[in-house]
C-alpha positions as a printed NumPy array, in Angstrom:
array([[ -3.484, -33.732,   3.52 ],
       [ -5.652, -31.874,   0.763],
       [ -3.187, -30.639,  -1.972],
       [ -5.971, -29.243,  -4.429],
       [ -5.204, -25.408,  -4.742],
       [ -8.614, -24.512,  -4.765],
       [ -9.056, -26.113,  -1.255],
       [ -7.282, -25.131,   1.819],
       [ -5.403, -28.367,   3.794],
       [ -6.571, -29.104,   7.102],
       [ -4.035, -27.046,   8.581],
       [ -4.621, -23.819,   6.855],
       [ -8.305, -23.465,   8.261],
       [ -6.037, -23.434,  11.889],
       [ -3.56 , -21.342,  10.674],
       [ -4.643, -18.279,  12.426],
       [ -4.887, -20.399,  15.655],
       [ -1.662, -21.575,  15.116],
       [ -0.105, -18.054,  14.614],
       [ -1.356, -17.142,  17.839],
       [ -0.049, -19.834,  20.149],
       [  3.365, -19.451,  18.199],
       [  3.132, -15.633,  18.729],
       [  2.287, -16.576,  22.53 ],
       [  5.593, -18.576,  22.803],
       [  8.006, -16.092,  21.129],
       [  7.622, -17.267,  17.651],
       [  8.037, -14.508,  14.716],
       [  6.581, -15.479,  11.313],
       [  7.412, -14.053,   8.334],
       [  4.808, -14.759,   5.17 ],
       [  5.302, -13.602,   1.706],
       [  2.955, -13.497,  -1.236],
       [  2.882, -12.552,  -4.732],
       [ -0.627, -10.984,  -4.661],
       [ -2.59 ,  -9.976,  -1.505],
       [ -5.527, -11.223,  -2.903],
       [ -4.013, -15.103,  -2.954],
       [ -4.455, -14.697,   0.746],
       [ -8.175, -14.013,   0.221],
       [ -8.689, -16.803,  -2.724],
       [ -6.954, -19.425,  -0.385],
       [ -8.192, -18.418,   2.977],
       [-11.655, -17.376,   2.413],
       [-13.298, -16.357,   5.564],
       [-10.045, -16.716,   7.297],
       [ -8.243, -14.196,   5.186],
       [ -9.068, -10.808,   7.069],
       [ -8.162, -12.529,  10.632],
       [ -4.932, -13.633,   8.832],
       [ -4.052, -10.923,   7.458],
       [ -4.591,  -8.561,  10.466],
       [ -1.863, -11.066,  12.435],
       [  0.779,  -9.253,  10.468],
       [  1.205,  -5.823,  11.475],
       [  4.35 ,  -4.989,   9.261],
       [  3.49 ,  -4.951,   5.664],
       [  6.216,  -4.384,   3.012],
       [  5.213,  -3.913,  -0.678],
       [  7.589,  -3.864,  -3.841],
       [  6.602,  -3.425,  -7.369],
       [  3.084,  -4.023,  -8.093],
       [  0.927,  -5.155, -11.176],
       [ -1.495,  -2.454, -12.269],
       [ -5.162,  -2.989, -12.259],
       [ -8.074,  -2.928, -10.129],
       [ -6.672,  -4.716,  -7.285],
       [ -3.387,  -2.003,  -6.934],
       [ -6.007,   0.724,  -6.82 ],
       [ -7.814,  -1.261,  -3.76 ],
       [ -4.374,  -2.169,  -2.617],
       [ -3.338,   1.374,  -2.596],
       [ -6.498,   2.799,  -0.656],
       [ -6.101,   0.046,   1.961],
       [ -2.192,   1.75 ,   2.455],
       [ -4.326,   4.6  ,   3.521],
       [ -5.429,   8.09 ,   2.427],
       [ -4.999,  11.965,   3.193],
       [ -6.767,  14.971,   2.18 ],
       [ -5.431,  17.403,  -0.181],
       [ -6.56 ,  21.049,  -0.913],
       [ -6.761,  22.   ,  -4.228],
       [ -6.805,  26.03 ,  -3.987],
       [ -7.905,  27.676,  -7.188],
       [ -7.687,  31.999,  -7.423],
       [ -9.738,  33.913,  -9.341],
       [ -8.837,  37.475,  -9.913],
       [-11.339,  39.835, -11.403],
       [-10.866,  43.569, -12.443],
       [-13.71 ,  45.762, -13.007],
       [-13.817,  49.654, -13.719],
       [-16.203,  51.846, -12.093],
       [-16.925,  55.141, -11.146],
       [-14.208,  55.131,  -8.611],
       [-11.332,  53.729, -10.833],
       [-10.106,  50.423, -11.421],
       [-10.643,  47.687,  -8.765],
       [ -9.464,  44.523,  -8.273],
       [-10.97 ,  41.422,  -6.232],
       [ -9.343,  37.971,  -5.604],
       [-11.637,  35.307,  -4.704],
       [-10.374,  31.431,  -3.88 ],
       [-12.28 ,  28.62 ,  -3.648],
       [-10.87 ,  25.178,  -2.039],
       [-11.695,  21.649,  -3.265],
       [-10.86 ,  19.042,  -1.204],
       [-10.257,  15.457,  -2.12 ],
       [ -9.377,  12.36 ,  -0.634],
       [ -6.471,  10.503,  -2.21 ],
       [ -4.213,   7.644,  -1.313],
       [ -1.171,   8.306,   0.549],
       [  0.924,   6.235,  -1.957],
       [ -0.709,   6.575,  -5.126],
       [ -1.238,   3.038,  -7.736],
       [  0.836,   4.9  ,  -9.974],
       [  4.17 ,   4.751,  -7.202],
       [  3.182,   1.466,  -6.168],
       [  3.387,  -0.187,  -9.865],
       [  6.224,   1.849, -11.399],
       [  8.428,   3.293,  -8.958],
       [  8.888,   0.165,  -6.215],
       [ 10.967,  -2.566,  -7.111],
       [ 14.792,  -2.617,  -8.361],
       [ 15.679,   0.617,  -9.657],
       [ 18.885,   1.079, -11.066],
       [ 21.563,  -0.519,  -8.252],
       [ 18.778,   0.051,  -5.297],
       [ 15.692,  -1.839,  -4.211],
       [ 12.924,  -0.103,  -3.347],
       [  9.697,  -0.592,  -0.933],
       [  6.974,   0.71 ,   1.196],
       [  6.857,  -0.239,   4.582],
       [  3.59 ,   0.178,   6.663],
       [  2.295,  -0.957,   9.892],
       [  4.588,   1.806,  12.33 ],
       [  1.949,   4.736,  12.093],
       [  3.734,   6.209,   9.301],
       [  3.775,   5.246,   5.786],
       [  7.881,   4.8  ,   4.945],
       [  9.5  ,   4.055,   1.565],
       [ 12.231,   2.014,   1.75 ],
       [ 15.581,   1.872,  -0.203],
       [ 18.485,  -0.194,   0.256],
       [ 21.581,  -1.373,  -2.127],
       [ 21.574,  -4.133,  -4.167],
       [ 24.45 ,  -6.406,  -4.192],
       [ 25.148,  -8.906,  -7.074],
       [ 27.107, -11.813,  -6.381],
       [ 30.128, -12.393,  -8.464],
       [ 30.31 , -15.733,  -9.851],
       [ 32.825, -17.84 ,  -7.967],
       [ 34.231, -21.621,  -9.418]])
């Protein structure tokens, strides 16, 4: 078995097939990675297929950087309308007249901003915050953190 971190072991090439076989037999697989790009680096051509097999994804605090922008856009985007108003007042023969015009600028932005992924998730106070995707709606999760007392 190849144990070099730069070259996947023989089972790595078969992992998507093994996951499918396991799913057909009722097996549930939970995977955890520190960085989603690790999957790309380790599994190469198999990475997209492998990542697609995990429908639900939970993201905790992420490291800022270019990969974070890509992750935020991969979670999903939404359209935001930025409406500006311009009011013009003119004096004419009939007196004072006012005209109001609005302009709409439509932007596409990530549903969850990179800033939120980097700075609002993880352990905050006595709670753990994360984002769940894969159920159709992006959800923010929050649960209490319990620190177990030391026992002898």
